[in-house]
C-alpha positions, 0 to 999 in steps of 0.5 A, a space after each residue: 882612421 879604421 882598420 882595414 878588413 882585408 886586402 885581396 888585391 896585389 899592386 903590380 904596377 904604378 905609372 905616370 903618365 905624361 898625357 892625361 887619362 880620360 878613360 879606361 877599359 879592360 879586354 875580357 879575354 886577354 890582359 889587355 888595357 885601352 886607355 884613351 887620352 887627352 887630344 883623342 889619342 888611344 892607346 893599348 897596354 899590357 898588364 905590365 904597362 907595355 905600351 901595344 900601340 897608339 892611335 891618333 884621333 881621326 880629327 883635330 881637337 876631338 875626344 874619346 867619349 866611349 869605349 868597348 871590347 868586341 867579346 873575342 878580344 879581336 877589336 875595339 870600338 871607339 867613339 869621339 865627340 866628332 860623332 865618329 865611330 871606329 873598329 879598331 883591329 887590336 893586332 895591328 891597330 887597322 881601322 876594320 869600319 868607320 862610320 858618322 852617327 847622327 849625334 854624339 856617342 856617350 855609351 858604347 857596349 859590345 855583348 855576344 850571344 850564348 851559342 844556342 843549342 839549335 837544330 840546323 835547317 836546310 837556310 841556315 846550312 846552305 848560308 853558313 857554306 863559304 863559297 868563297 872558299 872554292 874560288 881562287 885565293 886573293 892576292 896579298 895587298 903588299 906594294 913593292 918596297 914594302 915590308 912583307 906581310 901576309 894578306 890579312 882579311 878579316 876572318 868572318 865572326 861565327 857566333 852573333 854579337 851585338 854593339 850597343 851604340 847609346 847616344 846624346 839624342 836618346 837613340 840606341 842603334 844595335 849593330 849586328 857584328 859591329 857593322 850591321 845596322 839591325 835596329 834603332 829606338 828613338 827614345 826621345 820620340 817615344 817618350 816625348 822628352 829630351 833625354 841622353 843615354 847613359 848606359 846600356 845593358 842586354 843579357 847574353 841571351 838577348 831576351 831584354 834591353 835596359 837603357 839608363 837615360 837622363 832627363 834634360 832637368 835631371 831625373 834618370 829612368 831605367 827603360 826596360 825593353 822586351 825583345 820578342 820573337 817573331 818570324 825573323 829571329 836573331 838567327 836571321 839577323 846573324 845570317 844577313 850581318 854575316 854576308 854583309 860582313 863578307 861583303 865589306 871585307 871584300 869591298 875593302 880589299 877592292 878598295 885597297 887594290 885601286 889606291 894600289 894601282 894609283 900608287 904604282 901608276 907612273 905618270 912621269 916618264 909619259 909626261 916627260 916625253 908629251 912635253 918633249 913632242 909639245 916643244 917640237 914646234 909650238 906654232 904648228 903642233 901637227 908638224 912632230 907627226 908629219 915629220 915623224 911619219 916622213 921619217 918612217 915611210 920615206 925615210 926623210 930626216 929634216 935638220 929639225 927632227 935630227 936636232 930634236 932626236 939627238 938634242 932633246 931625246 938621246 939614245 939614253 933618254 929614249 931607252 929610259 923612258 921606254 923601259 919606265 913606261 913598260 915598267 908602269 904599265 905591266 905592274 898596273 896590268 897584274 894588279 887589274 888581272 890579279 887583284 881587281 878583277 879576282 876580287 870583283 868575281 868574288 862581290 859578285 859571287 856574294 851578290 849572287 847569295 844575297 840576291 837569293 836572300 832578298 826574294 825570302 824572309 830577309 825583306 824586314 831587315 832593310 834587304 830589298 830585291 831592288 837594291 840587290 839588282 841594281 848593285 848586280 849592274 853595277 859590279 858587272 859594269 865595273 867588270 866590263 870597265 876593268 876589262 877595258 882597261 886590260 885592253 887598252 894597257 895591252 895595246 898601249 904597251 904593243 905600240 909604246 914598244 913600237 915606237 920606243 924601238 923605232 926611235 932608239 934604233 933611229 938614234 943608233 943610226 944617227 950616232 953611227 953614220 957607218 950603219 948601212 941597216 935600219 936595224 930599228 925596223 929589221 925585225 918589224 913586221 908590215 902589220 906593226 909597221 901599219 899600227 906604227 904608222 897609225 899611232 904616229 898619225 893618231 898622235 897628231 889627230 890628238 894634237 890638232 883637236 886638243 893642241 898637244 900631244 897626249 901619249 898616255 891612254 891608261 891613266 885616264 881610267 884612273 882620273 875621277 872624270 870622264 875619259 878624254 879619250 874613250 876607247 873604240 870598241 868598233 864591235 858588231 855588239 856595241 852597234 847593236 846596242 846603239 841601234 836597239 836601246 831597248 835592249 839594256 832594259 834587259 836585266 840580263 844585258 849590261 852596258 857599261 859607260 863609254 865615257 866614264 873612267 875606272 875610278 867614276 865606276 867604282 864610285 858607283 859600284 861602292 855607293 850601290 853596295 852600301 845601298 843594300 844595307 841602308 836601313 829601311 826597316 827596323 827589325 825591332 818594328 814588330 819584336 820590341 814591347 816596352 815596359 814601364 819605366 822605373 825612375 831612379 830617386 838619387 840618394 842626394 835628390 837630383 843630379 844636374 851634373 853627369 851621373 855614373 849608372 852601372 847594371 849587371 843582369 841576374 838569372 830570372 830577369 833581374 838587374 842591378 844597378 849601381 847610380 853614383 853623382 860625379 860630384 861630391 856624392 857621400 852615397 851612391 843607389 843601389 836598386 834591384 829591378 825585376 821584370 814581369 812579363 805577363 803584366 809589362 810591370 818592373 818592380 823595384 827594390 833599392 837602398 842607399 849605401 854609404 861608407 864611413 869612416 870615424 863617424 864621417 861619411 867618405 866622398 864616393 868618387 866611382 861605383 862599378 860592378 866587378 861581377 854579378 856578385 861583387 861590386 867595386 866603390 871607391 871612396 875618399 876622405 881626410 883624415 884626423 891629419 888633413 891628408 887625403 886618403 882613397 880606399 877602393 872596396 869591394 862589396 858583396 851584392 847579395 849583402 846589399 841585396 838583402 837590405 834592399 826595400 821596395 820603399 827606398 828608405 833603408 840605408 846601407 853602412 861599409 864600415 864599423 860605426 864608432 863608440 859615440 854613434 852606436 846607438 844610431 846602428 838600429 837606423 842603419 844596416 851595417 855591411 860586413 860582407 866587403 874587404 878594402 884597401 888603402 891606397 897610400 900616396 895616391 887620391 883616385 878619381 875612377 877606376 877599371 875592373 874586370 872581373 873575368 880578368 881579375 884585375 883592376 887599375 885606378 886612376 889618380 885625381 890629376 889622371 896622370 898616375 895610375 896603379 894596376 892590381 891583381 884582384 883575388 888573391 891571398 892576403 898573406 901573398 899580397 902583403 909579402 909583395 907589396 913590402 918587397 915590391 920596387 915601384 918602377 917608374 915610367 921611363 919607357 913612355 917619353 915617346 908618348 909626349 911627342 
């Protein structure tokens, strides 16, 4: 075995993981590592391997296909082979956004634009003004009996970033701020060949888009796409994505509020009362209403009603049911008034802003005036339905209070025969008596039609179906609209459906809001220019298995590419591409790189760019005692680039040639600008590095053991720490097996 040429790495942790690790990705903003495991589980770990959280797969028998961190480190994009794409908040693992892609996602890359020095215009200033600051603050979404947390409405991002999604059908989607689809390129249709996306890269100035694709027969191409300025630029994409992000945040708040209302609504007490009334006289459903009216108006209490009040209802039962119904209605009323109406007003305010944008240059991004107007009508209709629910709750509460107050008074009178005065009606006005009589009589009418009693008038608004008992407005305005249907054609007049429930109206609202940003046109129709494709000839021939391609950009439109086969490759290809805007050509310089130990080529398992200046290489071989060992190499890219040629016939060796093969050194360039480290007692298969955070993690062949390293440390410090370090075992991960 040859001697190590420097260390440059300090081992921090070694851990045994009960569940197989499939993918790993470092955050470039924090010392956090996202790992994807078997069965689709994704967990987040600190540099000390302390687990932050764990997220189960959205479906059974699904695996993670790609991971990507948002450049600010606040969200993690996770793609599954079930075609689900999730954006997960790092702080609390909440799903901030989800979508279903047309094909399986094979690559995820999240890039952020450099903050350009530009002069603000009137349009940009108006768009960035957050008008929501002048509206009432939204209430917390916390339900009662739950631990209090502050209301976490996602903060809108102030810098444009793009989530690049590569798929198995050779389509690349570009999502501004991770959610707004601003472009889609179907390369399979362009080239008329079946292929899949291996990897994507885009410089921070968004000038080029590089896509590594592999055809079904194994050949690999690098597709270069230049993104040109036009009437609609990246600033306009950000402006529309900014509004889209705001609208989705408000819609998510509205959706959660609707769920809270359904959880808060308690129908048990009303059902209990309805069952008792239905059991009074099953043969004649109207009998209970008639007997109650006789008791109210004439004070006549027949024997059946007396037994019913004493045996089935009881004074304690009446009081308990009345208090429960009042509490349920009051809680729902607070949610409707304080949260539902306020967030809907915010959405209405946002749509008014977006409607102004639809009249200008944003139509090429898919924003149309018709879709915004349709959504505006849906929001106004939903607000009218919210107002109707408030009125129904208020009227129901008034009637319930009168009804149960009267029943409770009658129970007291029955139990206390010496009570001469009717305490139930002592403080009741004539208007309230008339209302109570109408309510009891209405119960009888309902029973005549539906053969049972329906006390509940509020719960029907929370069902996904038409209203059984629509609210009768009895207003002159409603009559005017009924007599003049032509008025509904005026966009300023909104007539809410009388038969729709609140849940149905919300479904219409949600569909119309999502339709605003449905992709009708792509931003790249007029902005992208295809350059000549560059074919990567793999050192070991065509690859019919999965090939790993890693890319990093350099100034002056240069791109560095490393390509290695996954199965037993002895070398990897190193390529330098340069794009020329005037001729739309891309030049290619390349070389083959291998690591030789004692004259034997080592297997190359993984290659990734640590930074534009260094590439990390993981190799494995057998020593003279037939022991497997791995080497982790940090190789200077400038040293390799100096040996690249346009004919692609040059080869570069990492490591010193053996004494017997010293004569062959003339046909192969020896690379000396590198450091490497032997991984003792571990045969590694893959790794993840971050040059920004100066960290690395290596994964064993069994995928059950990981080692974490700090990079770019002094050799002396590394040796001292390794000799004194006691490697701890994973005692805190037993819960992960559950």
